[in-house]
N, C-alpha and C positions, 0 to 999 in steps of 0.2 A: 214288412218293408218299412223302412224308416221314411218319414215324411221329408220330401225335398225341401231345401232351404226356401223359406218364405211361403210355403204352402201349408194350408190348414190340415187338420185331421179330416180325411175324407169321410170317415164314419160320422163324426160330429157335424160336419157340414151338411150331410144328407139327412141327419136327424133334426137339425134345427132350422135350416134355411128354407125359404119358399123356393122349391126346386125350379118352378117355372120362371123365376126371376134371375136364375144363375146366368152368367154371361155366355155360357156354352150351350144353353138350352135352345134347341131348334125343334119345333113341334112336328115338322114334316120331314120328308126325305131331304137331306142336305143337297143343295144344288151341285156342289162339286162331286158328290157321290153319284148323283143322278147322271151327270155328264160323263163320269168315268165308266159307269155301267153301259151307257149308250155307245161310247167310243169303243169299248171292247166287246160289244154285242152280247153282254151278259143279261139274260132274262130269267135265269134260274140257276140253282146251284146252292152250295153250302157256304155261307158267309159268316165270318167271325167279326163281331163288333167288339173290338178290344178297348178296354177302359170305357165301357159303355155309358157310365154316368146314369142319366135318367132313362136310358134305353130307347129313346125315340127313333134312332136309326135302325136298330134291330127290329122294332115293331113295324116301321115303314117298309123294311125289306120283306118281312113276313107277309104283310098285306099285299105285296106284289108277287107273292108266290115263292120267294126264296126260303130255304131252310136256314134259319138264323140261330146262331149261338152268340150269346153276349156275356162277356166276363167283366168283372169289376172287383176291386179290392174291398169295397164297402158293402157289408150286408144290408145296410139301410138303403143304399142305392138299388140293390137287387130287389128288395121288398117293394120299393116304389115302382120300379119297372114291371115287376110281376103284376101289380095292381093295374097298371096302365094297359098292359097286354090283355089282361082279362077283360077290362072295360071295352077294348077295341075288338075283342073276339078272335085274337090270333095266338098262335103257339110259338113261343120262343124259348129256347133252352138257356135260362139264366144261370150263370155259374159264378160263385165267389172264388176268385183266383188271383194269385200274385204272378204277374207276367215274368218276374225274375226267378220264380220257382214254380212254374206252371205245371199243373196236372192235366191240362187239356190234351186231348188226342185229336190229331188231324186225320186225314187231310182236309183242309178248307180250300175252296176254289178261289176265295178272295178274303182279304182282311181289310176292315175299315177301322182307322184309328184317328179320331178327331180330338183326343184329349189325354193321351197316355204318354207317348214317346217324349214329347217336349217338356214334361214335368220331371222326367228322370234326370238324375245327376249325370253329367257327361261320362263318368266312369262306369255307370250302370247300363249305358246304351248298347254296348256290345252284347250283353246278356239278352237284352230285348231282341236284338237282331237275330241272335242264335235261336231264340224261341220262335220267332216268326218264320224263320227258314224251316225249322222242324215242322211247324204246323201247316205250312203251305206244301 
């Protein structure tokens, strides 16, 4: 996938930057995700963390008993998240994947995306929506 205008190479970013200082790094379960889970009464199920970056949300979901799959374009981001999951003692299925040519298989009960859709060029967003529809 080509890098969107103004965005860095995700692979280089996750190889070189201090991940915990990235603006989208959230160490615990995102409050919006927590609220959505409560609102919909979801306490278990198979959740996809799309464009998972550092993997913190998939890890937090796994800690709460969800079956978590987390995909990202960057192998370096996957490697970081795998180390974090191991440190926390949880199992998450981390997958290197391009959402616009996804090899993921569903169905998932829910998808969480805190950092993927909005970085896609407008012309790529319909492909994203088609992928999410197929996976749900």
